[in-house]
C-alpha positions as CSV (number, residue, x, y, z in Angstrom):
1,M,15.4,22.9,-75.2
2,T,16.8,24.7,-72.0
3,E,17.9,23.0,-69.2
4,Y,16.7,24.4,-66.2
5,L,18.8,24.0,-62.8
6,Q,17.6,21.2,-60.8
7,F,16.8,21.8,-57.5
8,P,19.9,20.3,-55.1
9,A,18.8,17.6,-52.9
10,I,19.2,18.9,-49.4
11,D,17.4,17.1,-46.4
12,P,15.7,20.3,-44.4
13,V,17.0,17.7,-41.2
14,I,20.6,18.3,-40.6
15,F,21.0,15.0,-38.2
16,S,17.9,13.5,-35.5
17,I,18.6,12.6,-31.8
18,G,15.2,10.2,-30.9
19,P,12.3,12.3,-31.3
20,V,14.1,15.1,-31.5
21,S,15.7,17.2,-35.2
22,V,17.2,19.9,-36.1
23,H,16.2,21.7,-39.0
24,W,18.5,23.8,-41.1
25,Y,16.0,26.8,-41.1
26,G,16.1,26.6,-37.1
27,V,20.0,26.7,-37.8
28,M,19.7,29.9,-40.3
29,Y,17.4,32.0,-37.8
30,L,19.9,31.0,-35.0
31,V,23.1,31.9,-37.2
32,G,21.3,35.4,-38.1
33,F,21.1,36.0,-34.9
34,V,24.2,35.7,-33.3
35,A,25.5,37.6,-36.4
36,A,23.1,40.3,-35.7
37,W,24.6,39.7,-31.9
38,W,27.8,40.3,-32.7
39,L,27.2,44.3,-34.7
40,A,25.4,45.0,-32.2
41,N,28.5,44.5,-29.8
42,R,30.5,46.2,-32.0
43,R,28.5,49.1,-32.1
44,L,27.8,49.5,-28.3
45,S,30.2,51.4,-28.3
46,H,27.5,54.1,-29.3
47,T,25.4,54.1,-27.1
48,S,25.3,54.1,-23.2
49,W,24.1,50.9,-22.9
50,S,25.9,48.2,-20.7
51,K,26.3,44.8,-21.8
52,E,23.7,43.2,-19.6
53,Q,21.1,46.1,-21.1
54,L,22.3,45.0,-24.7
55,S,21.9,41.3,-23.9
56,D,17.8,42.3,-22.6
57,L,18.0,44.1,-26.2
58,M,18.4,41.3,-27.9
59,F,16.1,38.9,-26.0
60,L,13.4,41.3,-26.2
61,G,14.1,41.6,-30.2
62,F,14.2,37.6,-30.2
63,L,11.2,36.9,-28.8
64,G,9.4,40.1,-30.9
65,V,10.6,37.8,-33.8
66,I,9.0,34.5,-32.3
67,I,5.8,35.7,-31.2
68,G,4.8,38.8,-33.7
69,G,6.6,36.0,-36.7
70,R,4.4,33.3,-35.9
71,L,0.9,35.7,-34.7
72,G,1.6,37.8,-37.9
73,Y,1.5,34.4,-40.2
74,V,-1.4,33.2,-38.6
75,F,-3.3,36.0,-39.0
76,F,-2.4,37.7,-42.1
77,Y,-2.0,34.8,-44.2
78,Q,-3.8,31.4,-42.6
79,F,-7.0,33.2,-40.2
80,E,-9.4,30.7,-42.4
81,H,-7.7,27.6,-40.5
82,F,-7.3,29.4,-37.7
83,V,-10.9,30.3,-36.6
84,E,-11.3,26.4,-38.1
85,D,-8.5,25.2,-35.8
86,P,-7.5,28.5,-33.1
87,L,-4.9,25.7,-31.5
88,Y,-3.0,25.6,-35.1
89,L,-1.6,29.0,-33.9
90,F,0.8,27.2,-31.1
91,K,1.2,24.6,-33.8
92,I,5.2,26.3,-35.1
93,W,7.1,23.1,-36.1
94,T,4.1,22.7,-39.1
95,G,6.3,25.9,-40.1
96,G,4.3,29.4,-41.4
97,M,6.4,32.8,-40.0
98,S,5.6,36.6,-41.7
99,F,8.5,38.8,-41.4
100,H,5.6,41.6,-40.7
101,G,4.8,40.3,-38.1
102,G,8.1,39.6,-36.6
103,L,8.6,43.7,-37.4
104,L,5.3,44.9,-34.8
105,G,6.6,42.2,-32.3
106,V,10.3,43.6,-32.3
107,I,8.6,46.6,-32.3
108,V,6.3,45.9,-29.3
109,G,10.0,44.4,-27.9
110,L,11.6,47.8,-28.4
111,W,9.2,49.6,-27.5
112,W,9.1,48.2,-23.9
113,F,12.7,48.1,-23.8
114,A,13.1,52.2,-24.3
115,R,10.2,52.2,-21.9
116,K,12.2,50.5,-19.1
117,Q,16.0,52.1,-20.2
118,G,14.2,55.7,-20.1
119,N,15.3,56.0,-23.9
120,R,12.6,57.0,-27.2
121,L,11.3,54.2,-29.5
122,L,13.6,55.6,-31.9
123,E,16.7,55.6,-30.7
124,V,16.0,52.4,-30.0
125,G,15.0,51.8,-33.5
126,D,17.9,53.3,-35.0
127,F,20.6,51.0,-33.4
128,I,18.4,47.6,-34.0
129,A,17.8,48.9,-37.7
130,P,21.2,48.1,-39.5
131,L,21.2,44.9,-38.1
132,V,18.1,43.0,-38.8
133,P,18.7,41.8,-42.3
134,V,22.0,40.4,-41.2
135,G,18.7,37.3,-39.7
136,L,17.0,38.9,-42.6
137,G,19.3,37.1,-45.4
138,A,19.5,33.8,-42.7
139,G,16.2,33.3,-43.2
140,R,16.0,33.6,-46.3
141,I,18.6,31.0,-47.1
142,G,16.3,29.3,-44.9
143,N,13.6,29.2,-47.2
144,F,15.9,28.1,-50.2
145,I,17.5,25.6,-48.5
146,N,13.2,24.0,-47.4
147,A,12.8,25.0,-50.7
148,E,9.6,27.4,-49.9
149,L,8.1,30.1,-50.8
150,W,9.2,29.7,-54.2
151,G,8.9,31.8,-57.3
152,R,7.0,32.4,-60.2
153,T,6.8,30.6,-63.5
154,T,9.2,32.4,-65.9
155,D,12.2,30.9,-68.5
156,V,15.6,32.5,-67.4
157,P,18.6,30.5,-67.6
158,W,18.4,30.8,-63.6
159,A,14.9,29.3,-63.5
160,V,14.8,26.4,-60.9
161,L,12.5,23.6,-60.7
162,F,11.7,23.1,-57.1
163,P,10.2,20.2,-55.3
164,G,6.7,19.8,-54.9
165,A,5.8,23.5,-57.5
166,G,4.9,20.7,-60.2
167,P,7.3,20.8,-63.8
168,L,7.6,23.8,-64.3
169,P,10.5,26.3,-63.2
170,R,10.0,29.0,-61.6
171,H,12.2,32.4,-60.1
172,P,14.6,31.7,-57.2
173,S,12.8,34.0,-55.8
174,Q,14.3,33.2,-52.2
175,L,18.1,34.2,-53.5
176,Y,16.6,37.2,-55.0
177,E,14.7,38.3,-50.8
178,F,18.6,37.4,-49.4
179,F,20.0,39.5,-52.1
180,L,18.1,42.4,-51.6
181,E,16.8,42.3,-48.2
182,G,19.8,40.7,-47.1
183,V,23.1,41.6,-48.8
184,V,21.9,45.0,-50.4
185,L,20.0,46.3,-47.6
186,F,23.0,45.2,-45.1
187,V,25.2,47.9,-47.1
188,L,22.3,50.7,-47.1
189,L,21.9,51.0,-43.6
190,W,25.2,49.8,-42.2
191,W,27.0,52.9,-45.0
192,F,24.0,55.4,-43.6
193,S,24.5,54.4,-40.1
194,A,28.0,54.9,-39.9
195,Q,27.8,58.7,-39.7
196,R,25.6,60.2,-37.0
197,R,22.0,60.8,-38.4
198,P,18.5,62.4,-37.3
199,L,16.9,60.7,-34.5
200,G,14.2,58.4,-36.8
201,A,16.5,58.3,-39.7
202,V,18.0,55.4,-40.0
203,S,14.8,53.7,-38.7
204,G,12.8,55.2,-41.5
205,L,15.5,54.7,-44.4
206,F,15.1,51.3,-43.5
207,L,11.5,50.6,-43.7
208,I,11.4,51.8,-47.0
209,G,14.7,50.1,-48.0
210,Y,12.8,46.7,-47.1
211,G,9.0,47.5,-47.9
212,S,10.5,48.9,-51.5
213,F,12.8,45.6,-52.1
214,R,9.9,43.3,-51.1
215,F,7.0,44.8,-52.9
216,I,9.6,44.5,-56.1
217,V,10.5,40.8,-55.1
218,E,6.6,40.0,-54.8
219,F,6.4,40.7,-58.6
220,Y,8.4,37.0,-58.8
221,R,7.1,35.0,-55.9
222,E,4.1,33.2,-55.9
223,P,1.2,34.5,-54.1
224,D,-0.2,32.4,-51.7
225,A,-2.2,29.5,-53.3
226,H,-5.6,30.3,-50.7
227,I,-5.2,34.3,-50.7
228,G,-4.0,35.3,-54.5
229,L,-3.5,38.9,-56.3
230,Y,-5.9,41.1,-54.9
231,N,-7.8,42.6,-57.9
232,G,-5.3,40.4,-59.5
233,L,-2.8,42.6,-59.6
234,M,-1.4,42.9,-55.5
235,S,0.1,40.0,-53.4
236,Q,-0.2,40.3,-49.2
237,G,3.2,40.9,-48.9
238,Q,2.5,44.1,-51.2
239,L,-0.5,45.3,-49.7
240,L,1.8,44.8,-46.1
241,S,4.7,46.8,-47.3
242,L,3.3,50.0,-49.1
243,P,2.2,50.9,-45.4
244,M,5.8,50.1,-44.1
245,I,7.1,52.5,-47.5
246,L,4.9,55.3,-46.5
247,I,5.7,55.3,-42.5
248,G,9.2,55.2,-43.6
249,L,9.1,58.3,-46.3
250,V,6.9,60.2,-43.4
251,M,9.6,59.5,-41.1
252,M,12.5,60.4,-43.1
253,I,10.9,63.7,-43.6
254,M,10.6,64.7,-40.8
255,A,14.0,63.2,-39.5
256,Y,15.1,65.8,-41.4
257,R,13.0,68.3,-41.2
258,K,13.8,68.8,-36.8
259,P,15.9,71.1,-36.0
260,Q,19.6,68.9,-35.2
261,A,21.4,69.5,-31.8
262,G,23.2,72.8,-31.9
263,Q,21.0,74.4,-34.1
264,P,18.5,77.5,-33.7
265,S,14.7,76.7,-35.0
266,K,13.5,78.5,-37.7
267,S,11.4,81.1,-36.3
268,K,8.1,81.7,-37.3
269,K,7.3,85.2,-39.1
């Protein structure tokens, strides 16, 4: 009989002081944000922004993640619950964040910053994109510690028996996402952005990379019980990732088709 990995007994609450509890999930969000801030300061010399402007940018990005992530989760994954109880939108202590919603929130924050500073949105996006996988990776570790968003049942040797997921072993899909969306995507974007690239190319690669990795991992991640699979094939996460991939491809094509600075544009004949 195959011996599967037993999920370690990790208390999601680190400590409590009176009614206030500090959760591992929240700490991982903080770790991701601090790491992204540190990396942003390393990249600051490549911009004309001051440290104060960078602080404004990071604050707007953080705000976009929290507000957009919550709105996205409620409207993309729990809309029926919201219709029954509109106040559910504000019950953030019950958990529930969506990356796709958070991305939309960040884009709004970047647009506001770009408009205020007189920069182009894609310019700001190219700066922020390589930092995002750090937060993604930290968030996925938080998901694993919380024993949530587990994978589909499997018999692979590294399958995990998650508490609350029934007696069958499952893919540790949170760790797959940590590796692909966090580690691999970070290395890819950091390397790609190390050299001067056409405007929008880094942002486009981020959309392609995340969308592709998320689409792949969704084959191993348990679909939301109240949503299931569309036509028995595609999950909600895959459905939301497809537009990211397509938009990213369009952005990359447009970025490399535009004449670069110092190069004459092709004349029409």
